[in-house]
Structure formats: C-alpha cells, structure tokens
C-alpha positions as CSV (number, residue, x, y, z in Angstrom):
1,R,-61.5,-92.9,61.8
2,S,-63.2,-90.4,58.8
3,I,-65.5,-89.0,61.3
4,V,-63.7,-86.4,64.3
5,E,-65.9,-86.3,68.0
6,L,-66.4,-83.8,70.1
7,A,-67.4,-82.9,73.6
8,V,-67.1,-79.4,75.5
9,G,-64.6,-80.8,78.5
10,Q,-62.0,-82.7,76.2
11,T,-58.5,-82.2,75.6
12,I,-57.4,-81.2,71.9
13,R,-54.7,-79.0,70.7
14,R,-55.9,-76.6,68.2
15,D,-53.2,-78.1,65.6
16,T,-54.3,-81.6,66.1
17,L,-58.1,-80.8,65.5
18,L,-57.2,-78.3,62.1
19,R,-55.3,-81.5,61.1
20,K,-58.4,-83.7,61.6
21,L,-59.8,-81.8,59.7
22,V,-58.2,-81.5,56.2
23,Q,-57.7,-85.3,56.6
24,I,-60.9,-85.7,56.1
25,Q,-61.2,-83.1,52.9
26,Y,-62.8,-79.7,54.8
27,S,-60.9,-76.9,53.5
28,R,-59.4,-73.9,55.9
29,N,-60.8,-70.1,54.5
30,D,-60.9,-67.3,56.7
31,L,-62.9,-65.1,54.3
32,D,-66.1,-66.8,52.9
33,L,-67.5,-69.6,55.3
34,K,-69.2,-72.4,52.8
35,R,-70.2,-75.9,52.9
36,G,-66.9,-77.5,53.8
37,T,-65.4,-75.3,55.0
38,F,-63.2,-74.2,58.5
39,R,-62.0,-70.4,59.8
40,V,-59.9,-70.3,63.5
41,R,-60.1,-66.7,65.0
42,G,-57.7,-66.9,68.2
43,D,-58.7,-69.7,70.1
44,T,-62.0,-69.7,68.0
45,L,-63.0,-73.0,65.4
46,E,-65.8,-72.2,63.2
47,I,-66.6,-75.3,60.7
48,V,-69.7,-75.3,58.3
49,P,-69.8,-78.8,57.6
50,A,-70.8,-80.1,53.5
51,Y,-74.2,-81.7,54.6
52,A,-75.8,-79.4,56.8
53,E,-77.3,-75.6,56.4
54,T,-75.7,-74.3,59.6
55,A,-72.4,-73.9,61.9
56,Y,-70.4,-75.0,64.3
57,R,-68.1,-72.6,66.7
58,I,-66.3,-74.4,69.3
59,L,-64.2,-72.1,72.1
60,L,-61.1,-73.4,72.8
61,F,-59.6,-72.7,76.6
62,G,-55.7,-73.4,76.1
63,D,-55.6,-77.1,75.0
64,E,-59.9,-78.0,76.6
65,I,-63.0,-77.1,74.3
66,E,-64.4,-74.9,76.7
67,R,-68.0,-74.9,74.7
68,M,-69.7,-75.7,71.2
69,T,-72.7,-74.3,69.8
70,E,-74.3,-73.6,67.1
71,F,-75.3,-71.0,64.6
72,D,-76.6,-69.8,62.0
73,P,-72.9,-68.8,59.0
74,L,-75.5,-66.1,57.4
75,T,-76.7,-64.2,60.7
76,G,-74.3,-65.4,63.4
77,E,-77.1,-66.7,65.8
78,V,-76.7,-69.4,67.9
79,L,-79.3,-72.0,67.2
80,A,-77.9,-73.8,70.3
81,D,-75.3,-75.5,72.3
82,H,-74.5,-79.0,72.3
83,P,-71.7,-80.9,75.3
84,Q,-70.9,-83.3,71.6
85,I,-70.8,-82.7,68.1
86,K,-69.1,-85.4,65.4
87,I,-68.5,-84.2,61.8
88,F,-68.1,-86.4,59.5
89,P,-65.7,-86.3,56.3
90,A,-66.7,-83.1,53.5
91,K,-66.5,-85.6,50.8
92,Q,-67.6,-88.6,49.7
93,F,-64.9,-91.0,49.0
94,V,-62.4,-90.5,51.8
95,A,-59.5,-93.1,52.1
96,D,-56.6,-92.6,54.7
97,I,-53.0,-92.6,54.7
98,V,-50.7,-95.3,54.6
99,K,-48.2,-94.3,57.0
100,E,-45.7,-97.2,55.4
101,L,-45.6,-99.0,52.0
102,P,-45.1,-102.7,52.8
103,K,-42.0,-104.3,50.9
104,A,-41.4,-106.6,47.9
105,A,-40.6,-109.9,48.8
C-alpha cells in the first residue's frame, strides 16, 4: 500500500494522486524541485523520487494519464518515456493510517 503504481491510460483523479504522494511522505514544493518533493502546474505533475537523480513528469488529460516521461530536473532534458512507473516512499519508515481504533472490551 506504500507504493504508488501509475500507467499510461490509467484513470485517476489528480487530487487522489496528490493525496497518495503525501501519504508516502512526499511534500509539495512548487518552487524548488528536489528529492522527495513534487510540484503541480495545471495538468502536469512532476515528482522527484527520494532515491533517484532524475524526475518524472506525468501529463494528465482530465482524469487520465496521457504520458509519463523521465527527465533531468536540472536541465529539463527528457531522458525516456515510460508506459508505467512505481513511486516508492520518500522516507524509510511509512506507517499505514489506522482509520478506526478497536473498541475497548
């Protein structure tokens, strides 16, 4: 549950995707794109995994993932297109959120 799997053609609401990234310890930073952060500009989402030197750009058309590319966050050069990607947690320790506590006997 701590891995976000994305594929071209997948239908997902942008807000749902942003919430999933926050749940796995990514933080939104629209100014400085660095490891463990993401930024949103319209229908474009850019994520820099905490474990990589490169970043991913996800282009959405409505609620559908239209294209996913890997790019250099420093130069902006597109390195590759990906049909699917997996985003692992930004921190080593991620706990699932307990929605309801058990009742006392």
